[in-house]
C-alpha angles and dihedrals in degrees: 000000000000091000090051091051093050091051095047093047090049089053091053093048092048090051093052092044090056095049109273112141092204137006141176124209128199117186121185133179118196135189118191131180124180132175125190123188133182127196094342097315131100108250103177139006119193122177118163142156124202139179124203128191115195123181127184112206129206110191126170092329093314129108142207139149130223131196129195139168093199103092099180110129096230092049092047090051091052095047095045092049091051091046091052093050090051091047089060089063092060128095117267116258114187091189090068107092140130114259118276106269089240087071088067093058128097093032107177115254097218139133101228092185094234098147128067121187089202090066090049090052095053114121129203087256090055092054092045091052089050090055092047093051091047092051091049090053091051091054091058091075104090099168091083128043103242111190101169131040124182121184134183133192124185142178127194132188122186129184117192132189124179133181133171131196091239098062110284121130126164143148136193137187119201139174135193136180132193140192127183145155141202122206127192135196133183122250106178105303093336127096111223114200136190127191141189135167139171132210127191141164093235125051091221090058095060113115114253120267087244093059095043091050093047092051092049093049092047090052087053091050090054089060099047111106093000120163143159121286128198118300118246148111110290144145120287123206103198113203116237091239090066089078093142087076086067087049090053090053095048098040094095088052089092133105095239092054088052095045089051090046090236100124133098086211090068109133091355100113108132093015130119107259103164141005122296089267092067096097110153128176136187104227112181099167101063105134111246090000117158091232099034118131141150094222137012131237091282093049094252111152113251123236137174113266140177111237097177119018107201091321098323116116099238104170139013114207107234130180119216095266096049092043090054092048092050095040090239136122119272122238137189116278121260116276119166108005107203127189107207110249126233131220107263133076126241090253091055091048092052091048091064095053119099100183120010150100128259101218114209097171143013120212127200120307125122143272118204111222094200103048102017096237113149140180122182134171113237140192127194142101131303116243118215122178092341095311131107106240128152121028109238133212140147089050131125134210114211136180145095123293093222089059099033096060091052086063094055097126104169140014123202131231094239108096114194109224096184093099142034086248097073118192141150128228108296133210120210121182129208096020120163112241124180143165115266 
């Protein structure tokens, strides 16, 4: 970390020497290793290290950013000098500023347990062995005729150092590891596939190969013999692993969407957006959380925050630039976004549905950031009188986010922690479903 600090400090000094009034440097060093196997053979080995120097320059009311992987002092001097000269040719933008130094204060003094030396110690042979064990677990399922098994195992280490000219300095060291598999069966001339993977900060927290294989095979089973069912408005039980649907909903909750006037959250602060069950928090201090952090990319100290308070939009995350453009107060960036869980299990929720679809995956489609209209392909299982019956595919769910989330009628107790968008199983009523 001392070498990173020396390089970053040199970048700041160079920027000031060449005429920048302010600057912010982010230096990262990454080490990534990934092994992919298929049907007992190694398919791909990828091991790479990279360094990235990023500097944001504030010059005479103008702004630009510059990135380089060449960390030699003389080369950085040359590139920064050139970048500053080019910045002087840009239009002035008074909204471009570093955060107020008060935003760096009150940084939490916590060990978030984001780095695991066991992940850093993993070798290619360790990852290959993980793939072999996962494939062997997949082969134990004899009720379906699996003809293809693909497995992947990864490790990632990231060292980060940041410094600004107006007083911020911070560093972080993080790790992550991943294991996943894809299984395929034949159904006539079609290949039916099922997939599952798990990512964690600590190697010891990874799900067992037995569980990952079982989930992948179950996802494959849900696709065998799938077909369309009648169109109509019905209840949707959205599996907790489809957390990117929550991401689609929250994507316009960003400063840039609001500045560009491409957000259905425009002028909605303090208004009821969803049902009282839409209770969403920004929780940056979850130990070993995939989005956990003490400060964001600007250096602003993280804090816990309520984004939706029982359906009411309570806060909009804004970086310094967007806050200045909108004449609002800046906030820390989103970290772990958690939808407050309920009390019942997915199975109990399904048992109460008379006519619905248990959705295990969403495929493609679109979600309009300005109006909220969405249309997504789905696959899953029909629910009839509280029972899972016919596997379903080639169906769409359509609607508008500003209406859909008002029809959120239950949340499960089964938070998915495989993402920084952390949600339980959700129930939506009166959702339009149709054959594609």
